[in-house]
C-alpha positions as CSV (number, residue, x, y, z in Angstrom):
1,M,222.8,115.2,176.2
2,P,219.8,113.2,175.0
3,S,219.9,111.3,171.6
4,F,217.7,112.5,168.8
5,Q,218.2,109.4,166.7
6,P,214.7,107.9,167.5
7,V,213.0,111.2,166.6
8,R,215.1,111.5,163.4
9,A,214.2,107.9,162.5
10,I,210.5,108.6,163.0
11,T,210.7,111.8,160.9
12,R,212.4,110.0,158.1
13,G,209.8,107.2,158.2
14,L,206.9,109.6,158.0
15,T,208.6,111.4,155.2
16,V,208.9,108.2,153.2
17,L,205.4,107.2,153.9
18,R,204.0,110.6,152.9
19,L,206.0,110.5,149.6
20,V,204.7,107.0,148.8
21,S,201.2,108.2,149.5
22,E,201.5,111.4,147.4
23,E,203.7,110.2,144.6
24,G,203.1,106.4,144.4
25,P,203.6,104.2,142.7
26,I,207.2,105.2,143.2
27,S,210.6,103.5,143.2
28,A,213.2,103.5,146.0
29,T,215.5,105.5,143.8
30,D,212.9,108.2,143.2
31,L,212.0,108.1,146.9
32,A,215.5,108.6,148.0
33,R,215.8,111.6,145.6
34,A,212.6,113.2,146.8
35,A,213.3,112.6,150.5
36,K,216.9,113.7,150.1
37,L,218.0,110.5,151.9
38,P,220.6,107.8,151.1
39,Q,218.9,105.0,149.1
40,P,220.0,102.3,151.6
41,T,218.2,104.3,154.3
42,V,215.1,104.5,152.2
43,V,215.2,100.8,151.5
44,R,215.4,100.0,155.2
45,I,212.4,102.3,155.9
46,L,210.4,100.7,153.2
47,E,211.1,97.2,154.5
48,T,209.9,98.3,157.9
49,L,206.8,99.9,156.5
50,I,206.1,96.7,154.5
51,E,206.5,94.5,157.5
52,D,204.1,96.8,159.5
53,G,201.5,96.6,156.7
54,Y,201.6,100.3,155.6
55,V,203.4,99.9,152.3
56,Y,203.5,97.1,149.7
57,R,205.7,96.2,146.8
58,R,203.8,96.3,143.6
59,S,203.7,93.5,141.1
60,D,206.5,95.1,139.0
61,G,208.9,94.4,141.8
62,T,210.4,97.9,141.7
63,T,207.8,100.4,142.8
64,F,205.8,100.8,146.1
65,G,202.3,101.9,147.1
66,I,200.5,102.5,150.3
67,T,197.9,100.1,151.8
68,G,194.6,101.0,153.3
69,R,196.1,100.4,156.7
70,T,197.6,103.9,156.5
71,K,194.1,105.1,157.5
72,T,194.8,103.8,161.0
73,L,197.1,106.7,161.5
74,S,194.1,109.0,161.4
75,R,190.9,107.2,162.4
76,G,191.3,103.6,163.2
77,Y,190.7,102.3,159.7
78,D,190.6,98.5,159.4
79,A,191.7,97.9,155.9
80,S,193.1,94.8,154.4
81,S,196.6,95.3,153.0
82,R,196.4,91.8,151.7
83,L,193.3,92.6,149.7
84,V,195.3,95.3,147.9
85,Q,198.3,93.0,147.4
86,L,196.1,90.3,145.9
87,A,193.9,92.6,143.8
88,E,196.5,95.0,142.4
89,P,198.0,92.8,139.7
90,L,194.6,91.6,138.6
91,I,193.3,95.2,138.4
92,E,196.4,96.2,136.4
93,K,195.7,93.3,134.1
94,L,192.1,94.5,133.7
95,R,193.4,97.9,132.8
96,A,195.6,96.4,130.0
97,E,192.7,94.4,128.7
98,I,189.9,97.0,128.6
99,G,192.0,100.2,128.4
100,W,190.2,101.9,131.2
101,P,191.1,102.5,134.9
102,S,189.4,101.0,138.0
103,N,188.8,101.6,141.7
104,L,188.8,99.0,144.4
105,A,186.6,100.0,147.4
106,I,185.5,98.5,150.7
107,L,182.7,99.3,153.0
108,E,183.7,101.4,156.0
109,D,180.9,102.5,158.3
110,D,178.6,104.6,156.2
111,A,180.7,105.0,153.0
112,M,182.9,103.1,150.6
113,T,186.6,103.8,150.8
114,I,188.9,103.6,147.8
115,V,191.8,101.3,148.8
116,Y,193.4,101.0,145.4
117,T,193.1,102.9,142.1
118,N,195.0,103.1,138.8
119,R,192.9,106.0,137.4
120,N,195.8,108.4,137.6
121,A,198.0,106.2,135.4
122,K,198.6,106.1,131.7
123,G,197.4,109.6,130.8
124,L,193.8,109.6,132.0
125,S,193.2,113.2,133.1
126,I,191.2,112.2,136.2
127,P,193.2,112.5,139.5
128,G,193.4,109.5,141.7
129,R,191.6,109.6,145.0
130,L,193.2,106.8,147.0
131,G,191.8,106.7,150.5
132,A,188.7,108.8,149.5
133,R,185.4,108.0,151.2
134,I,182.7,107.9,148.5
135,P,178.9,107.7,149.1
136,L,177.0,104.5,149.2
137,L,173.8,105.8,147.6
138,A,175.4,107.6,144.7
139,T,178.1,105.2,143.5
140,G,178.1,101.9,141.7
141,V,180.4,100.3,144.3
142,G,178.1,101.5,147.0
143,I,174.9,100.1,145.4
144,V,176.4,96.6,144.7
145,Q,177.6,96.6,148.4
146,L,174.2,97.5,149.7
147,A,172.5,95.1,147.4
148,S,174.5,92.2,148.9
149,L,173.7,92.9,152.5
150,P,171.2,90.6,154.4
151,L,168.0,92.5,155.1
152,P,168.7,93.2,158.8
153,E,172.1,94.6,158.0
154,L,170.7,96.6,155.1
155,E,168.1,98.2,157.3
156,Q,170.7,99.1,159.9
157,Q,172.9,100.6,157.2
158,L,170.1,102.7,155.7
159,A,169.1,103.9,159.2
160,R,172.6,105.3,159.6
161,L,172.5,106.9,156.2
162,R,169.2,108.6,157.0
163,S,170.7,110.3,160.0
164,S,173.7,111.5,158.0
165,K,174.1,115.2,157.0
166,D,176.2,114.4,154.0
167,V,174.5,115.8,150.9
168,W,174.8,112.4,149.0
169,D,173.3,110.6,151.9
170,S,170.3,112.9,152.1
171,T,169.4,113.6,148.4
172,P,165.7,112.7,148.0
173,A,166.1,111.6,144.4
174,L,168.6,108.9,145.5
175,W,166.3,107.6,148.1
176,D,163.3,107.6,145.8
177,T,165.1,105.4,143.3
178,L,167.1,103.3,145.8
179,N,164.9,100.2,145.9
180,K,164.7,100.0,142.1
181,R,168.5,100.3,141.8
182,L,169.1,97.6,144.5
183,V,166.7,95.2,142.7
184,A,168.5,95.9,139.4
185,A,171.9,95.3,141.0
186,R,170.8,92.0,142.5
187,R,169.3,90.9,139.2
188,H,172.1,92.0,136.8
189,G,175.1,91.8,139.2
190,Y,176.3,95.3,138.4
191,A,175.4,99.0,139.1
192,F,176.2,102.4,137.6
193,A,177.2,105.5,139.5
194,D,174.5,108.1,139.7
195,E,174.6,110.7,137.0
196,R,174.1,113.6,139.4
197,Y,177.1,112.5,141.4
198,L,179.2,112.2,138.3
199,D,178.2,115.6,137.1
200,A,179.0,117.2,140.5
201,V,182.4,115.4,141.0
202,Y,183.7,114.9,137.5
203,Q,181.8,117.5,135.5
204,S,180.1,114.9,133.4
205,R,183.4,113.6,132.0
206,I,182.9,109.9,132.9
207,W,180.5,107.1,133.6
208,A,181.3,104.2,135.9
209,V,180.1,100.6,136.4
210,A,180.8,98.4,139.4
211,V,180.6,94.7,140.3
212,P,180.9,93.0,143.7
213,I,183.8,90.9,144.9
214,S,182.4,87.9,146.7
215,V,184.1,85.7,149.2
216,N,182.1,82.7,150.5
217,D,178.9,84.3,149.3
218,E,179.6,87.6,151.1
219,T,180.6,90.8,149.4
220,A,184.1,91.7,150.7
221,A,184.7,94.6,148.3
222,A,183.7,96.1,145.0
223,V,185.5,97.1,141.9
224,S,184.5,99.7,139.3
225,S,185.7,100.8,135.9
226,L,185.7,104.4,134.8
227,V,185.1,105.4,131.2
228,L,185.3,108.7,129.5
229,R,181.9,109.8,128.1
230,G,183.2,110.7,124.7
231,A,184.8,107.3,124.1
232,G,181.7,105.8,122.4
233,Q,178.2,104.5,122.9
234,R,177.8,103.2,126.4
235,Q,176.1,99.9,125.7
236,R,178.7,98.9,123.2
237,L,181.5,99.8,125.6
238,L,179.7,98.1,128.5
239,A,179.5,94.9,126.5
240,Q,183.3,95.0,126.1
241,I,184.1,96.0,129.7
242,L,181.6,94.1,131.9
243,P,182.8,90.5,131.1
244,A,186.4,91.4,131.9
245,L,185.3,93.4,135.0
246,R,183.4,90.3,136.3
247,R,186.3,88.0,135.6
248,T,188.6,90.3,137.6
249,A,186.2,90.4,140.5
250,A,185.8,86.6,140.5
251,A,189.6,86.2,140.4
252,I,190.1,88.6,143.3
253,G,187.3,86.8,145.2
254,K,189.0,83.4,144.5
255,A,192.4,84.7,145.7
256,L,190.8,86.0,148.9
257,S,189.0,82.7,149.5
258,L,192.2,80.8,149.1
259,E,194.0,83.2,151.4
260,A,191.3,82.6,154.0
261,S,191.3,78.9,153.7
262,N,195.1,78.8,154.0
263,R,194.8,80.6,157.4
264,T,192.4,78.0,158.8
C-alpha cells in the first residue's frame, strides 16, 4: 500500500502557510491551535518555510508573517523576502513614532505590489491588503516609483500602461495630470495618492503620502503612510509625518545597500 506521508506533509505545510497569510502576524501557538496540529509539527513546518523564503520571523521573535515570495506560488512573483525582513522593524518603529500605519510596495510589471503592511494593526479600521497590486498612476508609491525611472524606462512603462484595460491605468484625468505630478515628486521627494482613487477604494476615509526607497541612486521600493482624514489638518500632520517617513525610507535603503555590499 502506498504511503500518504508526503501528501499529508504537503497539506499540512500549505495549511500553515495559508493561516500565516490570512491571520498573520501569528505565533506558533496560535497557528497550532488554528491548524489543529501539534505545536512541534507547526514549528518544524515554519522552519522549513523560513528556510525556503516564504515565511519570516518578525522582530518580536515570537510571531510570523509571509514574504512576497509567496506570490511565486501563483504567478512567478520575484519579491525580496530580505527586503521585508530588513524593513519590517523600521516600519514598525515608524508606526510607533507617528501613530499611523504604512505600506511597503515594490514595482511588479505594470503595478505596485504591497509586500508589507501594518495597517490592520492597533485598531485602525482599514483592512490590510498584503500582496495587493495597486495602480501606478493613482497611488503615491506608484508616482514616486515612476518619477525615479530613467526616461527610456519611464517611456516603456507608460507605453505598457496605455495598453492596459484597468480603469486606473486608463483614467484620462490621471494621464492629464501625470507630468505635473511626476515633476512635483522629483522636486519634493514625495507624492500623494489620487483623491479619486482614495474615494473609490476607501470611501474618502484616508489620505496617503509616499516616499521612495533608494539603493545606489535607484528606487528599489516605496513606503507610504496612511492617515485618517478626520485626524486633523493635512499640512500640519504632513509636517509631523514626512520627516519620519523619509528617515525610515533612508534607513531601509541603507540596510539594503549594506546587504548588497556584503554579498559582493
